[in-house]
N, C-alpha and C positions, 0 to 999 in steps of 0.2 A: 884309658880312654872310653868312653860311651857306646855299646852298642846294644843292637839286637839280636837275642842268641837262640839259635831252633833247637830243643833239645827231645824234643817228639814231634811224629808227624799230626797234624791238625791239630796241636795245640798252640796255646798264645806263645808268643815269641815274650822270653824275658831279657828286662832292659838290665844290663850288668855292667860292671867295670870288667876292662880285660886289658892286657900288656898292649903297651904300643905296636903295632907291626916294625919287624924288622925290616931293614931298607934291603932288597935284592941286588945283588952284583946285575949291572945293565938295566935297574928300575929304580923308581922311586917311592918316594912315601907322599901322597896326598891328602890333605885336610879335605875332606869333602863338604862342598858347598851344596850339593842336591843330589837326590837319587830317585828315582822313578818307584813305584812300587808295580809289577808286569806283571802279567798271567803266567810268565815264564816261571816266573819266583811262587807263584800258585803252586804251579807244578812240583815244583822242589818241595813246597811246603805241605803239601797231600802226598809227597811219597811217589809220584807217578812218573818221576824224574830223582829217584835215589841219590841221597848224599850221606856222605860219612856224619854222623851227628858226634857231638853236638856242632854247631855250623851257623855263620853269620850270613845271609842270605844277602840279595842285591846287585845286580849288574848294569844297573844304565844310570851312569852316574858322572860328574864333574867334578872338578874341584883345584884345589892352589897347592904346586910344589912345594913342600916343606923337607924333602932329604932327598939328596941327588945320590945314586946308586956308583960305584966304582964302574969305567967303562963309558958312563951317556955322557953325550958331547952336545946333545939339542937343548938339554934342557937346565935352568936353573931353580934356585929357589924361588919363590916368588912369582913363577909361570901360573896363568891360570887357564888348565887342558881338559878334553875331552877325550873320550877313547871308547871306540867299538867293542862290545862287550869281549869279543875275539880277539885273543890278544897272541899273536903270530910271531913264531921265533924272528923273523926277517934275514933266514940265514940259509935254508932249504932251498932245493929247485921250487917246489910248490909255490913257496914266498917268491922267490925271484922272479917266476912265471906271473905274478901277479895275485895268485890263486891262496891268499893269506886265511880264508875261512877254511882250507882243508889242511891247514898245515898239520904237521903229526904232532910238534911240539908246544902245540897252541894250550895258552893258559885261560881258564874264563873264572874271574873273581864271581863270588855268587853262586858256583859250581864245583869247580875242581880246587878254587881257593876260596878264603876269607873275604865276605861279598862288602859292599858299602852301604849295609843298613848300621854303619858304624862311625863314627867322628872323623876317620880316618882310614885309610886302604892301601896297602903296598901293590902295586905295579908294574910286572914285570915285563922286560922287552920295552924299555920307553922310548928308545929312539925310533923304533922299529912302528909304534903303534900311535903314539900319541899325538894329539892336532890341536893348534891354539885356539883358547877360545873366543870368539870373536867380540870384538870392543863392544861393550855395551848390551851384547845380549845377556838374556833375564838367564840364568842358573839352571833354573826349574824346566824352560824350554830347551838348552844344551844338555842336562840328563836326559831325554828324552832320544836325543840324538847320538845317546848308545846303546839304543835298540831302537824301540819302536820305529821311529822315522826310518834313520837308515835303513833297516831292515825292511822296509818297504819300499825304499828309494834304491836299493840294489834289487830287488824282485821286479819292480817296473823297468827299470836301466839296465841293471847287467845281466837280467838272467831272459824275463819275456820282450825286450826291446820296445817298449811301449810306444807307438805313431802317434803324431797329431792328428787329429779326427777319428782314431779308433774307438771303440767301446769299451770301456772298462768296466766290470761285473766285479764289486768287492762284497765277497760273503762274509758277515761279520763286521758292526759299527764297534767296535772296542778301538784301544791305541792303536791298531796297525792298520786297522781297518779305513779311520777315520786321516790317518797318514797317509793311506795310499789315496783316497777320496782327493786331500788336497791337494798332492802331490802328481798326480794321474790329471786331475786340471790344468795345474801351472804345467805342462808336458803339454796339453794341447786333446787333451785326451775328452770323452764323454762320459760321463760315470752313474752308475747307477748302483746303490747301495742295496743291500738284501740285509735282514737281521727279526727277529720275532718280539722287540721291544718297540712301541710306537715313540716312545720318551728319545730313544737312538735316532729312530730313524727322522722323526723331525729335525735332530741336532744337526743328521747330516743334511737335510735339506737346505738346512742354514747357513751350511757351510758350502751349499752351493753343489750341491747332488742335483744330478738331469732328472733324477729318478729315482723313486726309492719301492721296494717292495717288502711286505711283510710276509715270511715265509710261513706264517700259522694260518694266515686268511687266503692264501693261494697256492699255486703249482710254482714256486719260486723260479726255478730254468723254465718254466713255458713265459712266464711274465718275461724274464728277460732278453727272451728271444723276441718276444714280441712289441717290447719298449725301442730295443734297437733294431729291429728291422729283419732280425735271422738271425742272431744272435749274437755274444759280444764275441770282440776279436781276443780278450785277454780276459783271465778271471783270476780272480787272486781269495783262496781261501786262508781266513785271518780266524782260523780255529782247530782243523786238524781232527773234526769227528765228523760219523759219515754223511751226519745230516747237513754237512754244508759242504764235504769234498764232493759227494756226488751232485748233489744239484749244479755246483760251481761248471764240473764235465759236462753235465750237459744242458748249461745256459751257452755252450759258446759254439759259434758257428762253424764251417767247417774249416779245417787248417787253422782252428784257434789252439790261443797258448793258455794254457792254468799253469799259476804258480804255487807248489804248495807253501807257503807262510807259517802258518799255524802247526805247531809242533804236536805229532800223535804221539802222545803216553797212553801209559797205564790200559788201560781195555781196548784199544785205538790204535796200538801199534801193528795192528794188520785188521783189515778192512776190505769189502768187496768191492770192485771198482767194476761202473759200467763199462766193461769191455768191447759192447758193442759200437757202443758212441766212439769211443777213442778209434777204434778200426773201422768204423763207415765215415766218419768226420775227419780220420788223419790227425788225430789232437796230435799235441805236443801237451808234455808232463814235466816240469823244472821244480828241483825240491831246491829250495834257498835258506842260506843259514846265518844272519847276520849280514855283515857289509865288509869289505877289505879297507883297510884304511887309506887308501890311495882312494877312495869314493867321497870321500870329504869333500875335495876342492870342489868337484860339483855340484855338490850338494849345499855347499855353504855359496858359493856362487850365486845359484837361484836365489836361496835367502835374503843375501846381501844386496841383492840386484832388486829386490823387492816386487820378484814374480812370486811367491807365495808368502804367507802369514801363518803361520803355526801355532802361533799364541792361542789360539783358542782350543789346543788340545786339552790344556791344562785347566782340567777343571775344579780340584783342589789341593790345596798348600798345607801339608799335615806334619805335626811331631813325627820322632823316631817311636813314641809311644802309640802313635796311632796304626802303625804299620798290621799288627795284629787283624785288627779291625778290617782294614782295606782289603789284606788276603785271604780273610774268611768272605767278603762282599761277592770274589771270585765263584762262590759256589752258587750261587744263579745270577738272575740278568743285573749287570752291573750299571752302573747311573752313567751317563754319558761321559766322555772324558777320562783323562788319567789323573791320578794322584803320584803327586809327588812330596817324598819328605824335602823340607827346607829346613826345620828345627830340629836338631840335634840336642837340644839342652833337656829339650823337657819329653 
């Protein structure tokens, strides 16, 4: 099969022919329909989230079942499916309690396993994780439901419990940030987006942001507090760097909640937080990582019911050969919207 192989940090991916994946017991093999190019893939590519090389990246995918492993009961060849990027075992106490994202036996295609920058991918724990792709849903959009959209959804609903009428401050206007904007608006919140790129802020305004703030031109935390009349109820940090984490915390009103969505990696795994603001404001900080598979039902109902249109997220449909350039683009201020690999033949 054709795949994009990473053999060195920050080097262009090699387009190679690899052996077909072996179908695991309890798993399936998918023909990949689409795979997003995500900032988390960039963390892998730079070595900030190191993996064993050589390695096939890609964790935000959807596909068609081509082979079904022993023990799989819910799926058969021809089914179109999506999956969260954290594949839980489905049997341990954490999974039984609904906390699949902390499963000790989890598998992560694109990180611990070969990913979806390839024509086919082996997916373990199929019965516990796969969800049927809604009829008529664009595969490019469905791919985003594997990471960016679902991560934002769980952050807002499963962690922060965002309520209608609350103010949501989104720090970072990339794929996760734009997903949080669209979903926050659908949940009835008022949303302010903070970034340093005017093009991204203009795009956020087009998508319905109530306000935007360019952090290079003003004190972002103070601007959010002013716009929201005292501070945001919920803040999302979508980058994982001190330049966004600290103002996100300082933008909150008392008793506010901050969700750490962006992955702190490399030099940012440890950072100094404004503990005085946390203490005096009695703030809550939540970590989040992915979404449990059961979260798809609420999200898909929101989409199917016409309450949120996520299609504007998809900015670029690219080929497998374009993946290297899309990864390198994360080194600087990337263009608005997300890139999705939809052509694996070139």
